[in-house]
Every structure is written in C-alpha cells, then in structure tokens.
MARNUMI-277282 format. One line per field, with one value per residue: x, y, z of N, C-alpha, C in turn; residue in one letter; residue number from 1. Coordinates in steps of 0.1 Angstrom, whole numbers, padded with zeros to 4 digits. Layout:
BEGIN
n.u (X; ...)
n.v (Y; ...)
n.w (Z; ...)
ca.u (X; ...)
ca.v (Y; ...)
ca.w (Z; ...)
c.u (X; ...)
c.v (Y; ...)
c.w (Z; ...)
code (a; ...)
pos (NUM; ...)
This chain:
BEGIN
n.u (2041; 2059; 2056; 2083; 2094; 2102; 2127; 2137; 2162; 2175; 2203; 2213; 2234; 2260; 2281; 2309; 2337; 2372; 2372; 2348; 2332; 2328; 2312; 2286; 2284; 2288; 2265; 2246; 2249; 2247; 2220; 2208; 2214; 2197; 2172; 2173; 2173; 2149; 2132; 2136; 2124; 2124; 2139; 2166; 2171; 2203; 2207; 2228; 2225; 2247; 2273; 2287; 2312; 2326; 2352; 2365; 2391; 2391; 2374; 2364; 2355; 2364; 2390; 2422; 2414; 2418; 2404; 2410; 2433; 2455; 2440; 2438; 2438; 2442; 2437; 2410; 2400; 2410; 2390; 2369; 2370; 2373; 2346; 2331; 2337; 2330; 2304; 2298; 2310; 2295; 2277; 2289; 2299; 2274; 2266; 2286; 2285; 2261; 2263; 2286; 2270; 2252; 2231; 2205; 2214; 2212; 2191; 2207; 2212; 2236; 2244; 2254; 2259; 2279; 2287; 2283; 2299; 2321; 2326; 2324; 2336; 2363; 2364; 2359; 2385; 2406; 2398; 2407; 2430; 2450; 2470; 2465; 2448; 2443; 2455; 2441; 2409; 2374; 2373; 2395; 2382; 2372; 2352; 2335; 2352; 2341; 2320; 2296; 2271; 2284; 2276; 2280; 2286; 2262)
n.v (1155; 1157; 1190; 1207; 1201; 1227; 1239; 1266; 1279; 1308; 1323; 1353; 1382; 1367; 1378; 1366; 1367; 1377; 1367; 1361; 1334; 1304; 1283; 1282; 1281; 1254; 1244; 1254; 1242; 1211; 1214; 1221; 1196; 1180; 1188; 1184; 1151; 1149; 1157; 1144; 1141; 1169; 1194; 1213; 1246; 1266; 1297; 1322; 1355; 1373; 1395; 1375; 1377; 1397; 1416; 1433; 1447; 1464; 1480; 1514; 1530; 1526; 1533; 1545; 1545; 1532; 1511; 1499; 1487; 1462; 1446; 1423; 1418; 1391; 1377; 1380; 1371; 1342; 1338; 1335; 1318; 1295; 1298; 1291; 1264; 1250; 1254; 1240; 1218; 1194; 1191; 1182; 1156; 1144; 1143; 1123; 1099; 1089; 1087; 1070; 1048; 1038; 1051; 1074; 1105; 1136; 1166; 1191; 1225; 1250; 1290; 1314; 1354; 1382; 1409; 1441; 1438; 1422; 1415; 1439; 1458; 1447; 1456; 1489; 1490; 1483; 1505; 1525; 1525; 1514; 1501; 1473; 1463; 1429; 1417; 1415; 1400; 1386; 1362; 1351; 1340; 1317; 1305; 1290; 1269; 1251; 1245; 1265; 1282; 1314; 1346; 1378; 1409; 1437)
n.w (1599; 1628; 1652; 1662; 1695; 1718; 1743; 1762; 1774; 1794; 1794; 1814; 1817; 1833; 1842; 1850; 1869; 1886; 1921; 1923; 1933; 1906; 1905; 1906; 1877; 1871; 1887; 1869; 1846; 1850; 1857; 1831; 1818; 1836; 1831; 1801; 1806; 1817; 1798; 1771; 1747; 1739; 1721; 1736; 1739; 1750; 1757; 1758; 1769; 1765; 1779; 1794; 1804; 1826; 1827; 1840; 1845; 1818; 1821; 1818; 1843; 1865; 1862; 1872; 1899; 1932; 1935; 1910; 1908; 1899; 1886; 1857; 1823; 1812; 1831; 1838; 1815; 1816; 1839; 1830; 1805; 1825; 1837; 1816; 1810; 1833; 1829; 1803; 1810; 1823; 1805; 1780; 1790; 1796; 1772; 1761; 1772; 1766; 1741; 1741; 1750; 1734; 1732; 1723; 1713; 1732; 1726; 1728; 1722; 1719; 1724; 1720; 1727; 1724; 1745; 1761; 1782; 1778; 1750; 1739; 1757; 1750; 1721; 1725; 1739; 1720; 1705; 1716; 1718; 1696; 1689; 1702; 1685; 1671; 1688; 1714; 1716; 1712; 1709; 1724; 1746; 1741; 1734; 1711; 1710; 1728; 1723; 1717; 1694; 1683; 1684; 1674; 1691; 1687)
ca.u (2054; 2055; 2060; 2101; 2095; 2113; 2125; 2146; 2170; 2182; 2215; 2215; 2246; 2266; 2296; 2318; 2351; 2382; 2368; 2333; 2328; 2322; 2306; 2274; 2283; 2288; 2252; 2238; 2250; 2240; 2205; 2205; 2215; 2186; 2162; 2174; 2168; 2134; 2125; 2145; 2119; 2124; 2151; 2168; 2183; 2202; 2209; 2234; 2222; 2262; 2283; 2293; 2327; 2325; 2360; 2369; 2406; 2390; 2363; 2369; 2347; 2372; 2405; 2427; 2410; 2423; 2400; 2414; 2450; 2455; 2431; 2446; 2432; 2442; 2431; 2397; 2396; 2411; 2383; 2356; 2371; 2367; 2332; 2325; 2339; 2322; 2291; 2295; 2315; 2282; 2265; 2298; 2302; 2264; 2263; 2296; 2274; 2249; 2273; 2293; 2263; 2246; 2215; 2199; 2222; 2203; 2192; 2212; 2219; 2241; 2242; 2260; 2257; 2284; 2276; 2289; 2308; 2328; 2332; 2321; 2348; 2374; 2363; 2363; 2397; 2412; 2395; 2413; 2444; 2452; 2478; 2460; 2442; 2449; 2463; 2431; 2398; 2366; 2381; 2403; 2373; 2369; 2335; 2334; 2353; 2333; 2306; 2287; 2274; 2287; 2270; 2293; 2281; 2264)
ca.v (1157; 1165; 1201; 1203; 1208; 1233; 1247; 1278; 1284; 1318; 1330; 1365; 1390; 1362; 1384; 1359; 1376; 1371; 1368; 1356; 1319; 1300; 1272; 1286; 1276; 1238; 1238; 1254; 1227; 1200; 1216; 1219; 1181; 1172; 1193; 1173; 1138; 1149; 1163; 1136; 1148; 1179; 1202; 1223; 1258; 1274; 1309; 1332; 1367; 1382; 1396; 1361; 1377; 1413; 1421; 1449; 1452; 1470; 1491; 1525; 1533; 1523; 1539; 1557; 1549; 1528; 1498; 1492; 1482; 1444; 1439; 1420; 1410; 1378; 1370; 1379; 1358; 1331; 1331; 1338; 1304; 1284; 1294; 1286; 1252; 1243; 1254; 1233; 1200; 1184; 1186; 1171; 1145; 1135; 1140; 1113; 1089; 1087; 1080; 1056; 1035; 1038; 1056; 1086; 1118; 1144; 1172; 1203; 1234; 1264; 1298; 1325; 1367; 1390; 1419; 1450; 1439; 1412; 1418; 1455; 1464; 1447; 1468; 1501; 1494; 1483; 1515; 1538; 1517; 1508; 1489; 1460; 1452; 1416; 1412; 1410; 1397; 1376; 1349; 1350; 1330; 1302; 1302; 1280; 1257; 1247; 1241; 1276; 1290; 1325; 1358; 1390; 1421; 1446)
ca.w (1602; 1641; 1653; 1672; 1707; 1721; 1760; 1760; 1788; 1791; 1805; 1813; 1823; 1840; 1850; 1856; 1873; 1890; 1931; 1924; 1925; 1895; 1910; 1899; 1865; 1873; 1887; 1860; 1836; 1855; 1856; 1816; 1814; 1843; 1824; 1791; 1809; 1821; 1786; 1762; 1733; 1734; 1717; 1748; 1731; 1758; 1751; 1765; 1764; 1763; 1793; 1803; 1811; 1830; 1820; 1851; 1840; 1809; 1825; 1821; 1848; 1876; 1860; 1881; 1914; 1939; 1931; 1897; 1911; 1904; 1877; 1846; 1813; 1810; 1847; 1834; 1805; 1823; 1845; 1818; 1803; 1837; 1839; 1805; 1810; 1844; 1827; 1797; 1812; 1824; 1789; 1775; 1799; 1794; 1754; 1759; 1779; 1758; 1728; 1743; 1755; 1718; 1731; 1714; 1722; 1736; 1714; 1735; 1713; 1729; 1714; 1728; 1722; 1728; 1758; 1764; 1789; 1774; 1735; 1739; 1764; 1742; 1710; 1728; 1746; 1707; 1693; 1722; 1720; 1681; 1687; 1706; 1674; 1665; 1698; 1721; 1709; 1722; 1704; 1734; 1755; 1731; 1733; 1698; 1717; 1740; 1716; 1715; 1685; 1688; 1676; 1680; 1698; 1675)
c.u (2052; 2063; 2073; 2091; 2106; 2114; 2137; 2151; 2174; 2191; 2214; 2226; 2250; 2274; 2304; 2333; 2358; 2372; 2355; 2333; 2326; 2313; 2290; 2275; 2279; 2271; 2243; 2237; 2246; 2223; 2199; 2203; 2200; 2172; 2160; 2170; 2156; 2125; 2134; 2140; 2121; 2141; 2155; 2178; 2188; 2208; 2214; 2234; 2236; 2261; 2281; 2305; 2325; 2338; 2363; 2379; 2403; 2380; 2367; 2364; 2357; 2389; 2408; 2426; 2415; 2421; 2403; 2426; 2446; 2446; 2439; 2436; 2432; 2439; 2414; 2391; 2399; 2400; 2369; 2359; 2366; 2350; 2324; 2328; 2333; 2307; 2286; 2301; 2303; 2272; 2275; 2300; 2287; 2262; 2277; 2288; 2266; 2256; 2279; 2285; 2250; 2232; 2215; 2208; 2210; 2205; 2195; 2218; 2225; 2247; 2245; 2261; 2269; 2279; 2286; 2299; 2321; 2336; 2334; 2332; 2362; 2377; 2368; 2377; 2405; 2408; 2404; 2427; 2445; 2463; 2476; 2454; 2449; 2457; 2450; 2417; 2388; 2364; 2389; 2394; 2370; 2359; 2333; 2339; 2349; 2318; 2293; 2288; 2274; 2284; 2274; 2283; 2277; 2260)
c.v (1168; 1178; 1201; 1208; 1211; 1239; 1253; 1280; 1296; 1321; 1346; 1372; 1380; 1368; 1379; 1369; 1375; 1375; 1362; 1342; 1314; 1286; 1273; 1279; 1260; 1234; 1244; 1244; 1218; 1203; 1216; 1200; 1175; 1177; 1183; 1158; 1139; 1150; 1157; 1141; 1160; 1183; 1213; 1234; 1264; 1286; 1320; 1345; 1380; 1385; 1386; 1367; 1396; 1420; 1434; 1456; 1464; 1481; 1507; 1534; 1533; 1528; 1549; 1555; 1535; 1510; 1492; 1485; 1466; 1437; 1436; 1413; 1393; 1370; 1370; 1370; 1345; 1326; 1329; 1320; 1291; 1285; 1288; 1271; 1242; 1242; 1244; 1216; 1193; 1181; 1181; 1156; 1134; 1131; 1126; 1100; 1082; 1079; 1069; 1045; 1033; 1044; 1070; 1097; 1131; 1158; 1190; 1213; 1247; 1275; 1309; 1343; 1375; 1400; 1429; 1449; 1432; 1419; 1432; 1463; 1461; 1456; 1482; 1503; 1494; 1500; 1530; 1533; 1507; 1499; 1477; 1454; 1444; 1411; 1405; 1405; 1390; 1362; 1346; 1340; 1320; 1295; 1290; 1268; 1246; 1243; 1249; 1277; 1305; 1337; 1373; 1401; 1430; 1442)
c.w (1617; 1642; 1664; 1684; 1717; 1737; 1752; 1771; 1788; 1799; 1804; 1821; 1835; 1847; 1855; 1856; 1880; 1908; 1932; 1920; 1915; 1897; 1904; 1886; 1867; 1875; 1878; 1848; 1840; 1852; 1841; 1815; 1827; 1835; 1808; 1791; 1810; 1809; 1774; 1748; 1729; 1734; 1729; 1740; 1745; 1751; 1759; 1761; 1762; 1778; 1806; 1808; 1815; 1830; 1828; 1846; 1828; 1809; 1827; 1831; 1864; 1874; 1867; 1897; 1919; 1936; 1920; 1897; 1913; 1894; 1865; 1834; 1813; 1826; 1842; 1827; 1811; 1829; 1839; 1814; 1812; 1840; 1828; 1804; 1820; 1840; 1815; 1800; 1813; 1813; 1781; 1778; 1795; 1781; 1753; 1765; 1772; 1745; 1733; 1749; 1740; 1720; 1722; 1724; 1719; 1728; 1725; 1725; 1722; 1722; 1730; 1722; 1728; 1734; 1757; 1772; 1785; 1760; 1733; 1744; 1755; 1730; 1717; 1733; 1733; 1702; 1704; 1722; 1707; 1683; 1693; 1700; 1666; 1675; 1710; 1711; 1717; 1718; 1719; 1746; 1755; 1736; 1724; 1703; 1720; 1733; 1713; 1704; 1689; 1676; 1681; 1684; 1687; 1666)
code (x; x; x; x; x; x; x; x; x; x; x; x; x; x; x; x; x; x; x; x; x; x; x; x; x; x; x; x; x; x; x; x; x; x; x; x; x; x; x; x; x; x; x; x; x; x; x; x; x; x; x; x; x; x; x; x; x; x; x; x; x; x; x; x; x; x; x; x; x; x; x; x; x; x; x; x; x; x; x; x; x; x; x; x; x; x; x; x; x; x; x; x; x; x; x; x; x; x; x; x; x; x; x; x; x; x; x; x; x; x; x; x; x; x; x; x; x; x; x; x; x; x; x; x; x; x; x; x; x; x; x; x; x; x; x; x; x; x; x; x; x; x; x; x; x; x; x; x; x; x; x; x; x; x)
pos (1; 2; 3; 4; 5; 6; 7; 8; 9; 10; 11; 12; 13; 14; 15; 16; 17; 18; 19; 20; 21; 22; 23; 24; 25; 26; 27; 28; 29; 30; 31; 32; 33; 34; 35; 36; 37; 38; 39; 40; 41; 42; 43; 44; 45; 46; 47; 48; 49; 50; 51; 52; 53; 54; 55; 56; 57; 58; 59; 60; 61; 62; 63; 64; 65; 66; 67; 68; 69; 70; 71; 72; 73; 74; 75; 76; 77; 78; 79; 80; 81; 82; 83; 84; 85; 86; 87; 88; 89; 90; 91; 92; 93; 94; 95; 96; 97; 98; 99; 100; 101; 102; 103; 104; 105; 106; 107; 108; 109; 110; 111; 112; 113; 114; 115; 116; 117; 118; 119; 120; 121; 122; 123; 124; 125; 126; 127; 128; 129; 130; 131; 132; 133; 134; 135; 136; 137; 138; 139; 140; 141; 142; 143; 144; 145; 146; 147; 148; 149; 150; 151; 152; 153; 154)
C-alpha cells in the first residue's frame, strides 16, 4: 500500500478585523486551489492555528480608551465570517467544478484551532459577565459551516 503524500499549509494568526481588508483571504483560498491543482496526488491539509478573528470589541487592553469607542461584537464576528467565506469559497467552487465534470475530487482537508483572541476572548468575557453565557460563543464564527474541522481553544 502506497504511503499517503501530504502537503501541510499552516495559517497563523490571521487576525481578521474590521478596517483591515479581507482580500488576502481570497488570495489564500486561490493559492490553496493552485497547490491542489499542481499536486493532485497529494492530500492538502490546511491548518488554521487560531486567532483567525482578532475580536477588538472584546479586548480588555483598550477598555476605557478613546480607541475602544465604536467596536462591536457583531461587527467583529461578521468580519471573521466574511474572511472565512473568502478563504473557503475558491476551494468549494473548485470541488464543485470537479464534481460536476465527474473528475476526481481534490483532497483538501481544513482544520481550525480556536485561539486566545477569538475563542479565548469570548470565554473571558463570559467569565467576567456571566449573563452572556449561552448568547455568545465560538459557534458564532460558523467555522464548521464552511467545512472546517474545529478544535476548541485549550
């Protein structure tokens, strides 16, 4: 039996946040597709090491400062979802085109870890404001909806 050939692509600390363009995620998604096209015999394992979202609305560092004004949880989450969508859409479209033309599907596996900025800040906020328990969570990022296997922070 032949040994599986794997290419690991590591994404570290993306920190998607309002005000920073998400175009880079589309470029990254297209790069993943290009690598898969050039190496169709390989499994491409994409590993997001966490801190995909920066979550400045939950940063305790800026609380009380002028720079903190206007930061909102829903806006942070929306920005992170947009980033994940831009990253994943080229991969989804590539898989769909292969499936429609009855070609072998590319082997692209997507893994995401929770980080201290995204999931960690949410957990800390819930710990400090218990009334929020059950109203905010890492599930708000919809990571698994986009086909990523998620591993919680810590």
